[in-house]
C-alpha positions, 0 to 999 in steps of 0.5 A: 300900934307898932305890931300893926305898922310892922304887920304892913311893912310885912305885908308889902314885902311879901305883895313885891316879892311875889311872883308874875301870874300870867293867866292862861284862857285856852293855853294862850295868855290872858291880855294884861293891857286892854283899852275900851272905850265908848261913845254914849250918843252912839253907844258905840263900844271899841276894843283895842288890845296890842302884842307883840308875837314872840318866837318862842321855842317849846319841845324843839317847836316853833311857838308864837307867844303875845307880849302885850303893850301899853298904850303911850310908852314906847317899846322896843321890838328886836327884830330877830325874835318878833315874828310881827304886831298884832293888833285886835279891835273888837266894837260893840255897835247895839244901836246900829249906827254907821260909822268908820274904822281908821287906822293912822301909822306913822312911821320913820327911821330910828337911826339916819335918814329913811323913808317916813310918813303917815299913812291912813288906812280906812278899815272898816264903813258899815254898820255892824252890831259886832265886829272882830279885826286882827290887823299884822303889822310886819316888822321893819328892822331900823323903824320907829312905828306907833299905831291908833285906831280913830272912829268916824260916824257917817258925817265925818265927826269923831268919836272914840280914838285909842292909841299910840302904840309906839315900837321901835323896831331895831337889829340887835348887835352881834356881840363879839368876844 
């Protein structure tokens, strides 16, 4: 019995010390977090993935690498290293139900006073079976931004909501030694 517990502890230790593996598909990392919701009444499925697009150097050339984001977690965005925030939305609508895709974005200053508010943006209205949207958010220093996506039917009834991707866009302090 004691050997069984030692084996389990050793196994947990080995898993905890294992390096993080990044799976690449065509040279790009596969998303760590992807959120999928569906509405059984309409048969519409929506998948949302959000990422900070980070500037990196690869053999003297600048490359853009995604760092994927979770819902309901606040991410700090270094405005000097991050190029933009990209949200990818895929919609599958096999029954060809009419729908509207709306983006909601709340923003306010991180420090001090400044512009704050809520912006709603109609991204699509129609009934295509398959649709993909890549929405880019530029980096605005000293801004706290929350992004969510809502799907409505033709009568204006909300079918789905995915989001609250939250980003604090800051300028890092320069250290003087």
